[in-house]
VEXBA-839639 format. One record per residue (C-alpha): residue in one letter; residue number from 1; x, y, z. Coordinates in pm, whole numbers. Each point is the difference from the previous one (the first is absolute). Layout:
N
 residuo num      x      y      z
       a NUM      X      Y      Z
...
END
This chain:
516
 residuo num      x      y      z
       m   1  -1646   4142   2464
       e   2     -1   -219    309
       r   3    326   -177    -83
       s   4    164    329    -90
       s   5    -87    159    335
       i   6    156   -291    189
       s   7    315    -15   -206
       t   8     44    379      5
       t   9    -17      3    380
       l  10    248   -282     30
       a  11    238    153   -247
       k  12     72    277    250
       s  13    150   -247    245
       p  14    381     -8     12
       k  15    -20   -381     26
       t  16   -147    -35   -345
       p  17    266    -52   -269
       s  18    -17    207   -317
       g  19    -62   -315   -202
       i  20    -13   -376     29
       p  21    199   -190   -266
       f  22   -211   -265   -165
       a  23    114   -217   -293
       i  24   -174   -280   -186
       r  25    194   -237   -225
       e  26   -208   -124   -290
       r  27    200   -322      7
       d  28   -129    -68    352
       v  29   -356     78   -106
       i  30     25   -249   -287
       k  31    137   -266    236
       a  32   -295     52    234
       i  33   -238    -31   -296
       l  34    177   -316   -121
       e  35    -40   -160    341
       f  36   -367    101     10
       l  37    -60   -157   -341
       e  38    189   -318     87
       i  39   -186    -61    325
       r  40   -332     30   -183
       g  41     98   -228   -285
       l  42      2    272   -266
       h  43    310   -147   -156
       i  44    -62    106   -360
       t  45      1    364    108
       q  46    287    -59    244
       l  47    234   -145   -263
       s  48    -97    264   -256
       l  49     82    275    251
       e  50    334   -165     81
       r  51     99      3   -365
       e  52   -123    351    -77
       a  53    149    161    311
       g  54    311   -218     22
       v  55    -64    -50    373
       i  56    -29   -329    191
       n  57   -109    -23    362
       g  58    198   -245    212
       a  59    337    -68    158
       f  60    163   -279   -202
       s  61    347    -83   -122
       d  62     85     54   -366
       d  63     -9   -377    -59
       i  64   -354    -24    137
       l  65   -110    309   -195
       f  66    132   -154   -320
       l  67   -167   -334     74
       r  68   -324    181     77
       q  69      5    180   -332
       l  70     69   -322   -188
       i  71   -315   -148    153
       l  72   -212    312    -51
       d  73    102      2   -368
       g  74    -95   -367    -37
       q  75    362   -113    -49
       w  76    -64   -337    163
       d  77    289   -199   -148
       n  78    244    286     62
       a  79   -112     15    363
       l  80     92   -367     41
       d  81    336     56   -170
       f  82     75    300    220
       v  83    -18   -199    326
       e  84    182   -302   -146
       p  85    322     81    195
       l  86   -198    -30    326
       k  87    -94   -365    -58
       p  88    294   -142    205
       v  89    -94    217    302
       k  90   -164   -221    263
       e  91   -228    276    126
       f  92   -146     51   -348
       d  93   -300   -212    -95
       f  94     51      5   -375
       g  95   -275   -258    -51
       a  96   -261    228    156
       f  97    136    297   -196
       r  98    -21   -191   -327
       y  99   -349   -125     83
       n 100   -137    351     58
       i 101    161    146   -313
       t 102   -116   -289   -219
       k 103   -352      4    145
       y 104    -54    368    -71
       k 105    146    -43   -347
       f 106   -252   -282    -50
       f 107   -286    233     99
       e 108    102    250   -269
       l 109     43   -267   -269
       l 110   -339   -141     91
       c 111   -152    347    -28
       v 112    146     33   -351
       k 113   -136   -342   -100
       l 114   -352     50    136
       e 115    -60    368    -72
       p 116   -192     74   -323
       g 117    213    184   -252
       p 118    272    -43   -262
       l 119    207   -229    225
       h 120   -286   -216    130
       d 121    116   -364     19
       n 122    313     93   -193
       d 123    217   -305    -76
       f 124    322    161    119
       a 125   -164    115    324
       v 126   -137   -351     56
       e 127    347   -145    -53
       e 128    153    223    269
       l 129   -299    -66    226
       v 130     64   -375    -20
       e 131    369     57     81
       c 132   -107    203    302
       l 133   -233   -276    123
       k 134    276   -259    -38
       d 135    222    209    226
       l 136   -279     52    253
       e 137    -66   -373     19
       h 138    345    -46    154
       i 139     16    308    222
       c 140   -354     37    138
       p 141    -11    -43    380
       s 142   -254   -282    -36
       p 143   -186   -194   -272
       e 144   -318    173    113
       d 145    147    342    -79
       y 146     96   -122   -346
       r 147   -349   -139    -64
       h 148   -150    332    105
       l 149    216    182   -253
       c 150    -86   -249   -275
       a 151   -368     45     81
       l 152     23    356   -127
       l 153     46   -139   -351
       t 154   -368    -95     -6
       l 155   -117    359     52
       p 156   -149    196   -293
       k 157    161    314    146
       l 158    244     52    285
       s 159   -237    247    167
       d 160   -267   -272     25
       h 161    182   -140    303
       d 162    -87    162    334
       d 163    365     66     86
       f 164     60    177   -332
       k 165   -310    218    -34
       n 166    205    316     52
       w 167    328   -138   -133
       n 168    231    224   -198
       p 169    369    -37    -94
       s 170    114    300    206
       s 171   -151   -121    329
       a 172    120   -355    -62
       r 173    357    113    -66
       v 174      8    220    311
       e 175   -126   -290    208
       c 176    259   -234   -152
       f 177    279    240     94
       h 178   -112     12    361
       k 179     -2   -379     19
       v 180    349    -44   -142
       h 181    136    296    198
       q 182    -74   -194    317
       l 183    223   -277   -136
       c 184    306    203   -104
       g 185    -29    349    155
       h 186    212    -93    302
       l 187    273   -136   -229
       l 188     31    323   -199
       p 189     15    281    259
       p 190    113    354    -83
       t 191    379     40      4
       g 192    237    298     17
       k 193   -148    313   -153
       e 194   -332   -181    -47
       k 195    -43     16    377
       d 196     51    376     -2
       r 197   -252     36   -278
       g 198   -232   -235    188
       e 199    -23    259    277
       e 200   -215    205   -237
       s 201   -351     13    140
       n 202   -265   -230   -142
       s 203   -372      2     61
       s 204   -135   -264    238
       n 205   -292    -69    234
       d 206   -246    155   -243
       r 207    165    339     41
       l 208   -224    184   -245
       s 209   -318   -100    183
       g 210    158    101    331
       l 211     95    342   -130
       l 212   -346     58   -142
       a 213   -163    -95    330
       k 214    233    223    203
       g 215    -49    287   -242
       r 216   -376    -23     43
       f 217     44     -3    379
       y 218    227    305    -17
       e 219   -256    196   -199
       g 220   -269   -106    247
       c 221    210    119    293
       v 222     65    335   -171
       d 223   -374     47    -49
       y 224    -70    -94    365
       c 225    261    244    139
       q 226   -140    282   -209
       a 227   -353    -81    120
       q 228    123     22    360
       a 229    180    327    -73
       i 230   -303    174   -147
       g 231   -263   -170    215
       d 232   -167   -199   -277
       k 233   -238   -217    207
       r 234    -82   -230   -291
       g 235    367    -70    -68
       i 236     75    -43    371
       e 237   -282   -252     46
       a 238    110   -201   -305
       g 239    349    -35    145
       p 240    318    -64   -200
       t 241   -154   -183   -297
       p 242    221   -115   -291
       s 243    -63    197   -317
       e 244   -128   -160   -316
       l 245    278   -104   -234
       l 246   -137    166   -313
       t 247   -168    301    161
       f 248     97    320   -179
       r 249    267    187    193
       p 250    227    288    -95
       k 251    340    -93   -139
       l 252    268    -74    260
       g 253    132    321    147
       s 254    143    169    309
       t 255   -337     10    175
       d 256     16   -379     29
       l 257    278     50    256
       s 258   -239    165    244
       l 259    -28   -307    223
       v 260    377    -42     11
       c 261     47    363     92
       w 262   -266    -21    270
       l 263    165   -308    154
       e 264    322    200     39
       m 265   -185    249    218
       i 266   -138   -260    243
       g 267    172    -30    336
       k 268    192   -312     98
       e 269   -255    -88    268
       q 270   -264    -48   -273
       f 271    203   -277   -158
       a 272     24   -182    332
       m 273   -375    -16     55
       p 274   -135   -356     20
       f 275   -239   -116   -268
       k 276   -197   -309    -93
       q 277    136   -192   -299
       k 278   -260    -86   -263
       q 279      7   -295   -239
       l 280     33     61   -370
       e 281   -272   -177   -196
       l 282    121     34   -355
       k 283   -236   -127   -265
       v 284    117    -19   -360
       e 285   -271    -22   -263
       h 286    160   -211   -272
       i 287    -93     50   -361
       r 288   -160   -286   -185
       k 289    242    -68   -281
       p 290   -171    -66   -332
       k 291     66   -318   -191
       l 292    252     98   -263
       e 293    -71    -82   -361
       a 294    329    -29   -182
       a 295    202   -215   -235
       w 296    264   -110    249
       t 297    193   -176   -276
       e 298     92    344   -134
       t 299    135     97    343
       i 300    199   -323     25
       m 301    149     38   -348
       a 302     56    377      7
       t 303    344    152     38
       p 304    -15    189    331
       i 305     64    373     27
       k 306    345     80    142
       p 307    104    326    165
       g 308    317     91   -187
       g 309    324    -51    189
       q 310   -180   -109    317
       f 311    118   -305    195
       p 312   -112   -279      1
       h 313   -202     48   -321
       n 314    302     88   -215
       l 315    177   -330     76
       v 316   -295   -233    -54
       p 317     23   -192   -332
       t 318   -278     32   -254
       s 319    -87   -365    -47
       k 320   -328   -158   -100
       l 321   -164   -325     98
       k 322    153   -279   -207
       f 323   -320    -66   -192
       a 324    -20    366   -108
       e 325    354    -12   -138
       k 326    -72   -324   -188
       m 327   -320    141   -143
       s 328    181    314   -115
       q 329    263   -212   -172
       s 330   -258   -222   -170
       m 331   -192    302   -128
       t 332    316    152   -143
       m 333    144   -322   -137
       s 334   -320    -84   -185
       m 335     80    299   -224
       l 336    333   -148   -110
       p 337     51   -219   -313
       p 338     14   -382     41
       a 339    322   -149    131
       d 340     95   -154   -333
       l 341     20    343   -166
       t 342    357    123    -30
       t 343     96    343    112
       s 344    178     66   -327
       m 345   -327    121   -148
       f 346      2    288    245
       p 347    263    270    -59
       a 348    192    104    307
       v 349    -65    335    158
       p 350    276    245   -102
       r 351    232    115    274
       g 352   -117    322    160
       n 353   -369    -50    -73
       p 354   -220     29    307
       m 355   -136   -332    119
       s 356   -374     21     38
       q 357   -165   -188    280
       s 358   -302   -221    -45
       t 359   -258    128    242
       a 360   -165   -338     44
       a 361     15    -54    375
       g 362    334    179     27
       f 363    186   -249   -223
       c 364    275    147   -217
       l 365     71    -85   -365
       g 366    287    130   -205
       t 367   -221    158   -264
       a 368      7    337   -173
       i 369   -375     55    -29
       a 370   -140    299   -182
       e 371   -307    176    132
       g 372   -238   -179   -238
       d 373    171   -333     66
       a 374    -45     47    372
       m 375   -374     41    -53
       a 376     -3   -311   -217
       q 377    183   -193    268
       s 378   -251    119    258
       l 379   -289   -123   -214
       l 380    167   -336    -54
       i 381     51    -51    375
       d 382   -357    108     59
       e 383   -120   -259   -252
       m 384    221   -264    159
       m 385   -139     79    345
       e 386   -354    -61   -126
       s 387     80   -344   -145
       s 388    273   -133    230
       q 389    -96   -281    236
       l 390    292     93    224
       a 391   -123    352     67
       k 392   -362   -112     65
       t 393   -111    358    -34
       s 394   -356    114     56
       r 395     47    366    -85
       p 396   -310    182   -123
       d 397    -15     80   -369
       t 398     31    368     76
       l 399    365    -57     95
       r 400     92   -160   -331
       g 401    247    197   -202
       i 402     68    248    279
       g 403    362   -112     13
       m 404     62   -224    296
       v 405    367     44    -57
       t 406     26    373     27
       g 407    177     15    336
       g 408    357    -37    108
       c 409    208    114   -300
       p 410    177    332    -14
       s 411   -106    215   -290
       s 412    364     47    -95
       s 413     19   -366   -101
       v 414   -222     57   -304
       v 415    173    114   -320
       p 416   -168    325   -113
       v 417   -113    -75   -358
       p 418   -312    106   -187
       q 419   -312   -184    115
       q 420   -102   -293   -216
       i 421   -343   -135    -79
       v 422    -83   -286    235
       p 423   -118   -317   -180
       t 424   -348   -118     80
       s 425     30   -377    -31
       t 426    182   -228    242
       s 427    212   -153   -277
       q 428    116    344   -110
       i 429     86     92    358
       t 430    191   -326     42
       n 431    199     59   -319
       q 432     85    353    106
       i 433    121   -119    342
       m 434    204   -280   -160
       n 435    167    246   -237
       m 436    122    223    283
       s 437    373     28     58
       m 438     62   -239    287
       a 439    339    -59    155
       p 440    103   -366    -53
       q 441    175     -5    337
       v 442   -345     54    155
       l 443   -201   -239   -217
       a 444    246   -291     -5
       p 445    -10    -93    370
       v 446   -372     66     60
       a 447   -157   -156   -309
       p 448     40   -363    120
       m 449   -122    105    344
       a 450   -301    163   -161
       q 451   -105   -321   -168
       s 452     33   -198    325
       m 453   -198    258    199
       i 454   -282     10   -253
       n 455    -21   -380     -9
       y 456     16    -38    379
       d 457   -248   -258    129
       f 458   -181     99    320
       t 459   -203   -323     21
       p 460    215   -162    276
       v 461    -24    318    211
       r 462   -377     10    -41
       r 463    -26   -366    101
       q 464    207     65    313
       l 465   -222    291     97
       d 466   -315   -207    -58
       e 467    141   -278    217
       i 468     88    242    281
       t 469   -347    153    -18
       r 470   -167   -343      0
       r 471    184   -103    315
       s 472    -82    321    182
       v 473   -279     29    250
       p 474   -291    245    -49
       p 475     84    353    116
       s 476    -35     14    376
       r 477    214    221    222
       l 478    329    127   -135
       p 479    276    162    197
       t 480   -153    343     53
       v 481    151    281   -200
       p 482    -63    317    203
       e 483    187    322    -53
       l 484    302    162    166
       g 485    361    215    -29
       s 486    313    277    -85
       p 487    381    195     27
       s 488    255    301    -58
       g 489    290    143   -195
       s 490    156    148   -316
       t 491    303    215   -115
       q 492    317    -86   -188
       q 493    179    -80    327
       e 494   -253   -270     81
       e 495     42   -146   -348
       n 496    374    -23     56
       l 497    -57   -170    333
       m 498   -228   -251   -167
       t 499    255    -86   -267
       q 500    238    -95    283
       s 501   -251   -252    134
       r 502    121   -360    -26
       l 503   -344   -120    -98
       f 504    -40    266   -267
       q 505    344    -63   -148
       q 506    -71   -371    -41
       f 507   -347     73   -134
       s 508    116    260   -256
       a 509    286   -225   -111
       t 510   -249   -264   -113
       k 511   -268    231   -137
       q 512    217    249   -195
       f 513   -262    271    -17
       s 514     51    369    -53
       r 515   -101    264    253
       f 516   -292    230    -63
END
């Protein structure tokens, strides 16, 4: 009633326009939220929102955006390869860049090794971890830094160290990007149309918090003016007090323009009146973030969500850590016959038959597997996972027989035949798998490799790791791993600009990956 009386009176003035245009772009709102999340270290939510909305907050060149996404996806080796052409540039400290990338890769490998679960102390992960430490020994800024990193090997869990109590892969990757961006950002500035696109507004200076504070002040001023207008002594004595953020208020409407309309009616002399400037004492009550309980290995190994057709996500390769690829190969190869078996015992797949894909860790076999055979194969792999020393699995019994290998294959790759009875014994399953129609061109090259992978001796790698651990000092203070950073961009035009990048052309020429 009170607001309506004020606005109705003001509406009669010829100065008051019929309406005030007011537009809000959801893209801008998301950018403000992304900045808010980043500043407060809520990086898991920040990166999830980026992927789901296809929006990145920040003004960066396409090269930097692509490098950023490589790091945020855990593509450590690809990140090093991408900046390889910059090595001859004097202003580029490639040693420091390589050190930061390798160090954060080491943190993730160490997390995989120490974290309880199916991959705990996995031989392949240990092998890559040792390779990482060998690199760090030569590129660490000082021997003390290297000893501090080696000291982490003695921890039961990564989170047992003070600097890693709240560690998570998302925050670590964001922080790594900010460190390397300081090293190469000035060498990869926006060019051409990227500069025009860079003029698009981005959120900065904690914009969301500023808007919330000003909005509360505005509501407080509206309440104060109305109290003066109707002679509300209580409201006048309280003065212009900011409103509560979550106090129930009517939905935004025309009556909220009352203060603006009233200001239009004030004479010019009122705006020239002197006043005493007050100091803003803004106090932000931070939330106390809970300690997250999660299997970070799953996050590290997972294939990230990609917004379809959005740059830079669509150009980032889908690579795994080397140890994951080796483990996938060893799991698949252990299913194949010994190397001394000839492929003549397996009839070739007739031309035109669909090639079914083995679902074990995304590895493909040229096999026409019927529905029942696929179930038999799943059981065999499940049995192999329980007994294999390479997999070192500790899955609970409740997961046995669920079909670890049920993901990744299109349903069209299975020949539609009547379902068969699945054998119950391991020997029967093995015989059924061996009698499948396998393409000799697939078996011939991989069978010898299978035997060598299965017989691979990890003893030297284990000895090297034990020696590195023995020489390390007890965990003291590590380089702190706090939490930081983010960027912009999408559209087909931006993708085309990126493909013209010299760095990207050299990178894609060596990687030969398809776009997504």
